[in-house]
C-alpha positions, 0 to 999 in steps of 0.5 A: 504406756507406764511411767516406767516403760517411758523412762526406759523408753526415753533412756533407749531413745538416748542410747540410739543417738550415740550409737557408732554405726550410725553415727561414725558413716557420716564423719570418715575422712577419704583414703589416702594416697597411702595406707589407712591405719585404725587404731583405737580404744574405749567402751564403744571400740569395737562398733566403731572399727565394724562401722569404719569396716562396713564403709570402707572402700573395699579396694582400700587398704585398711587395717588397725588394731583397737582395744575394748572392755571385755565382753565388748568385742565384735566380729571384725574382719579388716580391724582387730579387736583385743579386749582388755580390764577396765576401770582398772587396766591390765597386761592385756591392755598394756601389750595391745597398747605397745603394739599400736604405739609401734605400728603407728611409728611405722607411718609415712607421711603418706598414709592415714591413722584413723583413731577412734576414740571413746569413754573408757579408754583412759583404762584400756590404752595402757602403756606405762612411762619408761620407768613405771610398771603395771602394778604402779599404774593400778595401784595409782588408779585403784586410789583415785577411784575410791577416792571420788576424783572428777575425771578430769584430775584422774586423767591429768594423773594417767597422762603424766604416766603414760606413753601415749596419752595426753598427745603423745600417740599423735606426736609418735606419728608421722601421717596426718590423722584423723580422731573420731571421738565419742565424748563421756565428759562433762564439756567435751573436750577431747583432751579430757576424753579417754585421756586425749592420746591425739588431743593437746594437754593444757595440764602439766606433772605439777598438777598431776601431784597437785591431783594427787595430793588433793585427793590424798592418794598415796602413790607408789615410789616409782610413780611419786618420783617419775612425777617429782622429776618431770614437775622439775623439768627432767623429763619432756612434758606432753605436747601443750596447745600451739604445738605444731605436732597438731599441723596435722592432727583433726579432733571430731567429736562425733557423739555428745551427751547433749544428743542423747539428751535432745533424742530423749526430750524429742522421745517425751515430747512424742508422748505429750510429756515437757522435757525440762533439759537441765543440763549434760554436765551434772557433776558432783557427788551423786548423793548430793545431786539427788538432794537438789533434784529431789528438792525440784521434783517436790516443788513440780509436784507440789506446786507446778513449779517451775513446769507442770506435770506432766513433766520429765526433768532430763540431765546428763553428766557425770556424778560421783562416789566417795565410797566408805562402805562395802556394798555394791554401788555404782554411781548411778543406783547411789544417786536414786537410792538417795533420791529414794531417801529425799523423796520419801512416799512421794506420789507420782514421781518415777526415776530412772539412773543409768550410763549410756555404756551399760555398765554402772561403776563395775556393776553388771546393770546399767542403773535403775529404776525407783518408783513411788512405792519402791521405799514402802516394798523395800520395808516389807522386805525389810531393807533399810534405805538408809543403811545401805546408802550409807554403806554404798549398797544401790545395786544391793537395794534395787537388785532386792526390788527387781528394780536393775536396768540391765542392758549389756554391753551398749557399745556406746559411751555418752556419760550418764542418763538420768529421767525425773518422770513427774506424773499428774494425778490420775 
């Protein structure tokens, strides 16, 4: 099997470990005395809803509504699927979120609220707090995305501009709440996944203001006034850890990046390649992470330290990109292009970096693959790798080489997957 095929095979093994159709059934609760309402949001929402339908007792009352990204929908019968925009929210998501809140408020203590949560839910389940508008939320979201802010900071802001996130959805419900969560964040804390609609929120309005200041976001007047009022105690805070709201709520994380990396590692073992799992919580600027990984790959290649080839350096997490150029990017292509400039024409080093949701940033690819001859092939096409990196144009670089990885929507999301394969001399 070629190095490229090994890398792609390991990626698909990681995806299989996070497939909602395989994972959701074993975590489903028992039907309640009353009815079950299924709601949710995220890139995996449609697949999770379908898994519920396929495994729920036929005679047990079940209906609901979930929101997923455009082109991520599936055909369902009992749970409606609405498509909306991501990463910048839109009115379709707002309307669906409003309907979800209305239905949640109608439940009784005999009912069950089954909430399907996955990455992307922060943008998809967007219902502005009273006094705020969708244009306000769009403005702040765009600025945060461009700033390179980590997801935790972004979600701190989102929670305090929302009528449903930061535990507020659970607070609006009188029924038992079971939230099944597919994690796309480092640490797998439900409060950070889709901005924690059913999870306690330890952050405050003051934290949200600090996050905007830290990332130099110029918030619309309505947003700034809303957060300032909340920081002064003029608005109710999000439900905090220890709140009685959560006595009837369970948040269960059912899929993680760690499990996906473990599956990829088993794939490499099956092909006589040692997997060195470097962690599922890698964060930081994509190009800075690439410098560290490039140095490690060179040490393995030249000196057989700390592992002798063949070895696969496997990691997950979510890097960030501070956008300064005008190219087409995505953090995984940015990582690989930066890695290429670090490695040069290092022989026997191949790499793959992809987002497990099938979308690198906002592009139509999951990521790309890097080969030892990538820079040489680029030079023949008169592509300047360093200039394109400065322009945040990793997509353009790998597209020109024919090395993009295109999967289409995977309908799951356990963050990024990276593998650097260092092979032995032929």
